[in-house]
C-alpha positions as CSV (number, residue, x, y, z in Angstrom):
1,M,8.0,-28.8,13.0
2,F,5.9,-25.8,11.7
3,E,4.8,-27.3,8.3
4,K,1.1,-27.1,9.3
5,C,1.3,-23.8,11.2
6,I,-0.4,-21.0,9.3
7,Y,0.9,-18.4,11.8
8,F,4.6,-19.3,11.3
9,N,4.4,-19.8,7.5
10,T,2.5,-16.5,6.8
11,N,4.9,-14.5,9.0
12,A,7.9,-16.1,7.4
13,L,6.5,-15.3,4.0
14,A,5.6,-11.8,5.0
15,R,9.2,-11.2,6.2
16,R,10.6,-12.2,2.8
17,I,8.0,-10.2,0.9
18,N,8.6,-7.2,3.1
19,K,12.3,-7.3,2.3
20,I,11.7,-7.4,-1.4
21,W,9.1,-4.6,-1.3
22,D,11.3,-2.5,1.1
23,D,14.2,-2.8,-1.4
24,A,12.0,-1.9,-4.4
25,F,10.6,1.3,-2.9
26,K,13.8,2.4,-1.1
27,P,15.1,4.4,-4.2
28,L,12.0,6.5,-4.0
29,G,12.6,7.3,-0.3
30,L,9.4,5.5,0.6
31,S,8.4,2.5,2.6
32,P,5.9,0.1,0.9
33,A,3.1,1.3,3.2
34,H,3.8,4.9,2.4
35,A,4.0,4.1,-1.3
36,Y,0.6,2.4,-1.2
37,V,-1.0,5.3,0.6
38,L,0.5,7.7,-2.0
39,R,-0.7,5.5,-4.9
40,I,-4.3,5.7,-3.6
41,A,-4.1,9.4,-3.2
42,L,-2.7,9.8,-6.7
43,D,-5.4,7.5,-8.2
44,Q,-8.2,9.0,-6.2
45,P,-7.5,12.7,-5.5
46,G,-9.7,13.9,-2.7
47,V,-10.0,10.5,-1.1
48,S,-11.3,10.5,2.5
49,M,-9.3,9.1,5.3
50,K,-12.1,6.7,5.9
51,Q,-12.1,5.4,2.3
52,M,-8.3,5.0,2.4
53,A,-8.4,3.0,5.7
54,A,-11.1,0.8,4.2
55,E,-9.2,0.2,1.0
56,L,-6.0,-0.6,2.8
57,E,-7.8,-2.6,5.5
58,L,-5.9,-0.6,8.2
59,A,-7.0,1.1,11.3
60,P,-7.8,4.8,10.7
61,S,-5.1,5.8,13.2
62,T,-2.5,3.9,11.3
63,V,-3.6,5.6,8.0
64,T,-3.5,9.0,9.8
65,R,0.2,8.3,10.8
66,F,1.1,7.4,7.2
67,V,-0.7,10.4,5.8
68,N,0.8,12.8,8.3
69,S,4.3,11.5,7.4
70,L,3.6,12.0,3.7
71,I,2.2,15.5,4.4
72,S,5.4,16.4,6.3
73,S,7.5,15.1,3.4
74,G,5.5,17.3,1.0
75,F,3.9,14.4,-0.9
76,L,0.3,15.0,0.2
77,E,-2.0,17.7,1.5
78,R,-5.1,17.5,3.6
79,V,-8.1,19.7,2.8
80,S,-11.2,20.1,5.0
81,D,-14.6,19.2,3.7
82,N,-16.7,22.4,3.6
83,N,-19.9,20.4,4.3
84,D,-18.4,18.4,7.2
85,K,-15.8,20.0,9.4
86,R,-14.7,16.6,10.7
87,G,-14.2,15.3,7.1
88,M,-10.8,15.6,5.6
89,H,-9.8,14.8,2.0
90,I,-6.3,13.9,0.9
91,F,-4.8,15.3,-2.3
92,P,-1.5,14.6,-4.0
93,T,1.0,17.5,-4.4
94,Q,3.2,18.3,-7.3
95,K,6.0,16.4,-5.6
96,S,4.0,13.2,-5.6
97,K,2.8,13.7,-9.1
98,K,6.4,13.8,-10.2
99,I,7.1,10.3,-9.0
100,H,3.7,8.8,-9.9
101,K,5.1,7.0,-13.0
102,K,8.0,5.7,-10.9
103,L,5.6,4.4,-8.3
104,E,3.4,2.6,-10.8
105,A,6.5,1.2,-12.6
106,T,7.8,-0.1,-9.3
107,G,4.5,-1.8,-8.6
108,Q,4.5,-3.3,-12.1
109,Q,8.1,-4.5,-11.8
110,L,7.2,-6.3,-8.5
111,Y,4.3,-8.0,-10.1
112,T,6.5,-9.1,-13.0
113,D,9.2,-10.3,-10.7
114,M,6.7,-12.3,-8.6
115,N,5.3,-13.9,-11.8
116,E,8.8,-14.9,-12.8
117,I,9.8,-16.2,-9.4
118,I,6.6,-18.0,-8.4
119,G,5.2,-18.7,-11.8
120,K,2.3,-16.8,-13.4
121,K,-0.5,-19.3,-12.6
122,P,0.7,-20.2,-9.1
123,F,1.2,-16.5,-8.2
124,S,-2.3,-15.6,-9.4
125,Q,-3.8,-18.5,-7.4
126,L,-1.8,-17.6,-4.3
127,V,-3.1,-14.0,-4.4
128,T,-6.6,-15.2,-5.0
129,D,-6.4,-17.8,-2.2
130,M,-4.9,-15.2,0.2
131,K,-7.7,-12.7,-0.5
132,K,-10.4,-15.4,0.0
133,T,-8.8,-16.5,3.3
134,R,-8.5,-13.0,4.5
135,K,-12.2,-12.4,3.9
136,R,-13.2,-15.6,5.7
137,L,-11.2,-14.7,8.7
C-alpha cells in the first residue's frame, strides 16, 4: 500500500534508526541529538549557536534547548562574545572532555554496524542519496 510513499518509508526508517541510535548513546546518558550537539562543541570549541544550528540543520530555538540541557548537565558552558553582547559561544567542559573518546567511538561503532547491516557500498550510496535529496527539497 505504501511502497511508493516517501513520507511513510522515511518515517518508518527514521523510527528504526532512532531506536538504534538511542540504544547506542544511552550508556553515556545522552540522547543522539544531545550527543551530536556535544560532538560539535568538542570538535569546535567556541562555536556559535548560529553555526551549530546551521551545521545540524535545526532551528536555533531547538539548538538552544539542547545546549541549555547540556549546560544544566555540566557538559557545556556558554560564554558571551565581548564584541557582540548578543553573541554566545559554546565551550565543552571537563566533564564532556572526559567522554569525548567514548562519543567518537560510539559514532564509529554505529558507522561500522550500518556498513555491516546494509553493506558498505549500499550504505554509502544511501547516505549520499539522502543528502542530495535533502538539499533538493
